[in-house]
C-alpha positions in Angstrom: -36.4 -5.5 3.9 -32.7 -6.4 3.8 -30.5 -3.7 2.4 -28.2 -4.3 -0.5 -24.7 -2.9 0.0 -21.9 -2.9 -2.6 -18.3 -3.1 -1.4 -15.8 -1.6 -3.8 -12.2 -2.6 -3.1 -9.6 -0.4 -4.6 -6.5 -1.5 -2.6 -4.8 -0.5 0.6 -3.7 -2.1 3.9 -7.2 -3.3 4.7 -7.0 -5.8 1.8 -4.0 -7.7 3.1 -3.8 -10.7 5.3 -0.8 -12.4 7.0 0.5 -15.8 6.0 1.7 -17.0 9.4 3.7 -19.8 7.9 5.9 -17.4 5.9 5.2 -14.2 7.9 4.5 -12.4 4.6 1.4 -10.4 3.5 -0.9 -11.6 0.8 -4.1 -10.3 -0.8 -7.3 -10.9 1.1 -10.1 -12.7 -0.8 -12.9 -10.2 -0.8 -14.9 -12.2 -3.2 -15.6 -14.7 -0.4 -15.7 -12.0 2.3 -18.7 -13.5 4.2 -16.8 -16.8 4.6 -13.6 -15.1 5.7 -15.4 -12.7 8.1 -18.4 -14.7 9.4 -19.5 -11.8 11.6 -20.8 -10.1 8.5 -23.6 -12.7 8.4 -25.1 -11.1 11.5 -25.6 -7.8 9.6 -29.1 -7.3 8.2 -27.8 -6.6 4.7 -26.8 -8.5 1.5 -23.3 -7.8 0.4 -21.8 -7.8 -3.0 -18.2 -7.1 -3.9 -16.5 -5.3 -6.9 -12.7 -5.0 -6.9 -10.3 -3.1 -9.1 -8.8 -5.5 -11.6 -5.4 -4.3 -10.3 -5.8 -3.0 -6.7 -3.4 -0.1 -6.1 -1.5 1.5 -3.3 -3.4 4.7 -2.4 -0.1 6.6 -3.0 -0.6 5.8 -6.7 -4.2 7.1 -6.9 -5.0 9.4 -9.7 -8.1 11.3 -11.0 -8.7 8.4 -13.4 -9.1 6.1 -10.4 -11.5 8.6 -8.8 -13.6 8.3 -12.0 -13.5 4.5 -11.9 -15.0 4.5 -8.4 -17.6 7.1 -9.4 -18.6 5.2 -12.5 -18.9 1.9 -10.5 -21.3 3.7 -8.1 -23.2 5.3 -11.0 -23.5 1.9 -12.9 -24.9 0.1 -9.8 -26.7 3.0 -8.2 -30.2 1.6 -8.8 -29.2 -2.0 -7.7 -27.9 -1.1 -4.2 -29.0 0.9 -1.2 -25.5 2.0 -0.1 -21.8 1.7 -1.0 -18.7 1.1 1.0 -15.4 1.9 -0.6 -12.3 0.2 0.8 -9.3 2.4 0.2 -5.7 3.0 1.5 -5.5 5.6 4.2 -2.8 7.9 2.7 -5.0 9.5 0.1 -8.5 8.5 1.3 -9.4 12.1 2.1 -8.5 13.2 -1.4 -10.5 10.4 -3.0 -13.5 10.9 -0.7 -13.4 14.6 -1.4 -13.3 14.0 -5.1 -16.2 11.6 -5.0 -18.2 14.2 -3.0 -17.8 16.7 -5.8 -18.3 14.2 -8.7 -21.5 12.6 -7.4 -24.1 15.4 -8.0 -27.5 14.5 -6.7 -26.3 11.7 -4.4 -29.2 10.4 -2.3 -27.5 7.2 -0.9 -24.6 6.7 1.4 -21.0 6.3 0.1 -18.8 5.3 3.0 -15.0 5.2 2.6 -13.0 3.1 5.1 -9.7 1.3 5.5 -7.4 0.3 8.3 -4.0 0.9 9.9 -3.4 -2.9 10.2 -4.1 -5.6 7.6 -7.5 -7.3 7.9 -5.7 -10.6 8.6 -3.7 -9.2 11.5 -4.5 -10.4 15.0 -4.9 -6.8 16.3 -6.5 -5.4 13.2 -8.8 -2.4 13.2 -10.1 -3.4 9.8 -13.0 -5.6 10.9 -14.6 -2.9 13.1 -14.1 -0.3 10.5 -15.7 -2.5 7.8 -18.6 -3.8 9.9 -19.5 -0.4 11.2 -19.2 1.2 7.7 -21.7 -1.4 6.4 -24.0 -0.7 9.3 -24.0 3.0 8.5 -24.5 2.4 4.8 -27.5 0.3 5.6 -29.2 2.7 8.0 -32.7 3.8 7.0 -35.5 5.8 8.4 -39.1 5.7 6.9 -37.8 3.8 4.0 -35.1 6.4 3.1 -31.3 6.2 3.7 -30.3 8.2 6.7 -27.0 9.2 5.1 -27.0 10.8 1.7 -23.4 11.9 1.2 -19.8 10.7 0.9 -18.3 10.0 4.3 -15.2 8.5 5.9 -15.6 6.0 8.7 -12.6 5.3 10.9 -12.2 4.1 14.5 -15.8 4.6 15.8 -16.3 8.0 14.0 -18.2 9.0 10.9 -17.0 12.1 9.1 -18.0 14.1 6.0 -15.3 13.1 3.5 -14.5 16.6 2.2 -14.0 17.8 5.8 -11.6 15.1 6.8 -7.8 14.8 6.9 -5.4 12.1 8.0 -3.5 13.1 11.1 -1.7 9.9 12.3 0.4 7.2 10.7 0.3 5.1 13.9 -2.9 5.5 15.8 -6.1 3.7 15.0 -8.0 7.1 15.2 -6.1 8.3 12.1 -8.6 10.8 10.8 -10.2 14.0 12.1 -12.6 16.6 10.9 -11.0 19.8 12.4 -13.6 22.3 11.3 -16.9 20.3 11.1 -18.7 18.2 13.6 -18.7 14.4 13.4 -21.7 12.9 11.5 -21.9 9.9 13.8 -20.2 7.7 16.3 -20.5 4.0 16.9 -20.5 2.6 20.4 -23.2 0.5 22.0 -25.5 2.2 19.5 -24.9 3.6 16.0 -25.3 7.3 16.6 -26.0 9.8 13.9 -25.9 13.6 14.3 -28.7 14.3 11.9 -28.4 18.0 12.2 -24.9 17.8 10.7 -25.9 15.7 7.6 -25.6 17.2 4.1 -28.9 17.8 2.3 -28.8 17.8 -1.4 -31.7 19.5 -3.4 -31.0 17.5 -6.5 -32.3 14.0 -6.7 -31.0 12.6 -9.9 -27.4 11.1 -9.7 -25.0 12.6 -12.2 -21.3 12.0 -12.4 -19.3 15.2 -13.2 -15.9 13.7 -14.2 -13.6 16.6 -15.1 -10.4 17.3 -13.1 -7.7 19.8 -14.1 -4.3 18.5 -13.0 -2.5 21.8 -13.7 -2.9 22.8 -10.0 0.0 23.4 -7.6 0.4 23.3 -3.8 3.0 25.4 -2.0 3.7 25.3 1.7 5.7 28.3 2.8 8.4 28.2 5.5 10.9 30.7 7.0 14.0 31.1 4.8 12.5 30.2 1.4 14.6 31.6 -1.4 13.1 33.9 -4.0 14.6 31.8 -6.7 12.7 28.7 -5.6 9.4 30.6 -5.1 9.6 32.2 -8.6 10.5 28.9 -10.2 7.2 27.5 -8.7 5.3 30.4 -10.1 6.8 29.8 -13.5 5.7 26.2 -13.7 4.5 25.6 -17.3 0.7 25.6 -17.8 0.0 26.2 -14.1 -3.6 27.3 -13.7 -4.0 27.6 -10.0 -1.6 27.7 -7.0 -2.8 26.9 -3.5 -0.4 28.6 -1.0 -0.4 27.2 2.5 0.2 30.3 4.4 0.8 31.0 8.1 -2.1 31.4 10.6 -5.1 33.2 9.1 -3.4 33.7 5.8 -0.1 35.5 6.4 3.1 35.5 4.4 6.7 36.8 4.7 7.7 40.2 3.2 9.8 39.3 0.1 9.5 42.2 -2.4 10.9 40.2 -5.4 8.5 37.3 -4.8 5.6 39.7 -4.1 6.2 41.4 -7.5 6.4 38.1 -9.3 3.2 36.9 -7.6 1.4 40.2 -8.6 2.5 39.6 -12.2 1.3 36.0 -12.3 -2.0 37.0 -10.8 -2.4 39.7 -13.4 -1.7 37.2 -16.1 -4.6 35.0 -14.8 -3.0 32.5 -12.4 -5.5 31.8 -9.7 -4.0 32.1 -6.2 -5.8 30.3 -3.4 -4.8 30.9 0.2 -5.1 28.1 2.8 -3.6 27.8 6.3 -1.0 25.5 7.8 -3.1 25.3 10.9 -5.1 22.2 11.5 -8.2 24.1 12.7 -9.7 27.5 12.0 -10.2 29.6 8.9 -8.3 31.9 6.6 -9.2 35.6 7.1 -7.4 37.7 4.5 -6.8 41.3 5.6 -7.0 40.5 9.3 -3.2 41.2 9.6 -1.0 43.4 7.5 1.0 40.3 6.6 -1.9 39.1 4.4 -2.3 42.4 2.6 -0.4 41.1 -0.5 -3.1 38.5 -1.0 -5.8 41.0 -0.7 -4.1 43.3 -3.2 -3.9 40.5 -5.9 -7.5 39.4 -5.2 -6.5 35.9 -4.0 -9.2 33.4 -3.2 -9.6 32.4 0.4 -9.8 28.6 1.1 -11.6 29.6 4.3 -11.9 26.6 6.6 -11.3 23.9 4.0 -8.8 21.1 4.5 -5.8 21.1 2.2 -7.2 18.0 0.5 -10.5 19.7 -0.1 -8.9 23.0 -1.4 -6.7 21.1 -3.8 -9.4 18.7 -5.2 -12.0 21.5 -5.4 -9.6 23.6 -7.5 -9.0 20.6 -9.8 -12.7 20.0 -10.0 -13.8 23.6 -10.7 -11.1 24.2 -13.3 -11.9 20.9 -14.9 -15.5 21.7 -15.4 -15.5 25.3 -16.6 -18.6 24.7 -18.7 -20.5 24.3 -15.4 -18.5 26.7 -13.2 -18.4 29.7 -15.5 -17.3 32.1 -12.7 -14.2 30.3 -11.4 -13.4 32.6 -8.5 -17.0 32.6 -7.1 -17.2 28.8 -7.6 -14.0 28.3 -5.6 -15.5 30.0 -2.5 -19.0 28.7 -3.0 -20.1 25.8 -0.7 -20.6 23.1 -3.4 -21.0 20.0 -1.3 -20.6 21.1 2.3 -16.8 21.4 2.1 -16.6 25.0 3.5 -18.5 27.2 5.9 -20.0 29.9 3.8 -21.2 30.8 0.3 -20.1 34.4 0.8 -17.2 35.7 -1.4 
């Protein structure tokens, strides 16, 4: 039986084509995608398209847009076997991560993809990304979808969305999953690493929409002034601050800042410690330079990407009726975004 796949176009480079008469870019007609990309007719799937009324640059994406995508999937969940979301690359990892948290009980594939060059460009990477994403969304085994999670597909590789980060502005292989193996790779065959796929115990799809936007991200660097650091800590209504520390979770010795951080933590500000390293995990207490974070009972982001740590904090704080123990929820493996459930 032919699979039914819904394409959801939100915006981004993939949705542009070049007018060679004027050398300008114009919007690609996704409503007639099969006519514009005849290769799609060779795929054993029926395609439908839904587009944002006003497609947006991914730099302008907000939690409200995340909810729009999630609601589209929820509304059409029973009609389709899989979903492909076309999205700009700059914030694709954030949106994919958000959808992974929002879509509780997901039992069908949701594949995010985009491109570095417009779909109408002669050398575009868009067609391969789109075609292979549809292939992955249509994969089945014994009548069941092979993939039952939110993924990012880019340049022959399939990744778990909440483990993925954008590493390049110029190369076609723009995304990587530094701390989790690839879910699949397309070559002569569409390979799937089944042992790496996420398995959800819940089977009824539910959208959990809450996101708290009172979350901050601070990347430390040598020479930061106490005044700047304390100003960040004093941001009005700040609920959580993710600090991108050095290495395994280390920070400079600044007594004035340390005292201010202790005070804010005592007042209830949640401090989450990530790492500036692309790969590896936070290990608070491994070196004396991380003892401050141990003393204030900071939360370790472990091996999460920055995107995942930020979005998870927003999600957990935005749904406190579900996540009643905020600190434990932040380190719990909710959707396969981190390595361990241990606190």
